[in-house]
C-alpha positions as CSV (number, residue, x, y, z in Angstrom):
1,X,122.1,95.0,118.4
2,X,120.4,96.1,121.5
3,X,120.0,93.9,124.6
4,X,116.7,95.6,125.2
5,X,113.6,94.1,123.5
6,X,111.5,96.0,121.0
7,X,107.9,95.0,120.5
8,X,106.1,95.6,117.2
9,X,102.4,96.2,117.6
10,X,99.5,96.4,115.0
11,X,98.4,100.0,114.5
12,X,95.1,98.9,112.9
13,X,92.9,95.8,113.1
14,X,93.3,93.5,110.1
15,X,94.3,90.1,108.8
16,X,97.9,88.8,108.6
17,X,98.5,87.8,104.9
18,X,102.2,87.0,105.2
19,X,105.0,86.8,107.7
20,X,108.3,87.6,105.9
21,X,110.6,86.6,108.7
22,X,111.1,83.7,111.1
23,X,112.2,83.5,114.7
24,X,116.0,83.8,114.8
25,X,116.3,85.9,111.7
26,X,118.5,89.0,111.8
27,X,116.7,92.1,110.5
28,X,117.4,95.7,109.9
29,X,115.2,98.7,110.8
30,X,112.8,99.5,108.0
31,X,112.8,96.0,106.6
32,X,109.4,94.7,105.5
33,X,108.4,91.9,108.0
34,X,104.6,91.5,107.8
35,X,101.9,91.9,105.2
36,X,98.7,93.1,106.8
37,X,95.4,93.5,105.1
38,X,93.4,96.5,106.4
39,X,90.1,97.4,104.9
40,X,90.9,95.3,101.7
41,X,94.3,97.1,101.3
42,X,97.6,95.3,101.7
43,X,100.1,97.1,103.9
44,X,103.7,96.1,104.4
45,X,104.7,96.6,108.0
46,X,108.3,97.6,108.5
47,X,110.6,96.6,111.4
48,X,110.8,99.5,113.9
49,X,114.4,98.5,114.9
50,X,117.1,96.2,113.8
51,X,118.1,93.0,115.7
52,X,117.1,89.4,115.9
53,X,113.4,88.3,115.7
54,X,113.0,86.7,119.2
55,X,109.3,85.8,119.0
56,X,106.5,85.9,116.5
57,X,103.2,86.4,118.3
58,X,100.8,86.0,115.3
59,X,100.0,83.5,112.6
60,X,99.3,83.8,108.9
61,X,95.6,84.2,108.0
62,X,94.7,85.2,111.6
63,X,93.1,88.5,112.5
64,X,94.7,91.0,114.8
65,X,93.4,94.0,116.7
66,X,94.9,97.5,117.1
67,X,97.6,97.3,119.7
68,X,98.2,93.5,119.4
69,X,101.8,92.5,119.7
70,X,103.1,91.1,116.4
71,X,106.9,90.6,116.9
72,X,109.5,90.9,119.6
73,X,112.9,92.0,118.4
74,X,116.1,91.9,120.5
């Protein structure tokens, strides 16, 4: 685990359909963490790094824009 925080950002605007992790969960790089609907297609977003989910910045059923921070992993 790194002491440096990694932020996961939305690459495209869309709607959060599901958040598969909770704050405090240990995750591995490449693990599915968020289900995002983009243009009526469901996309599993994968963790860019392993560590502990420090903060979830979004909520289920809310819209996000490109570049919005989704998770902070430490």
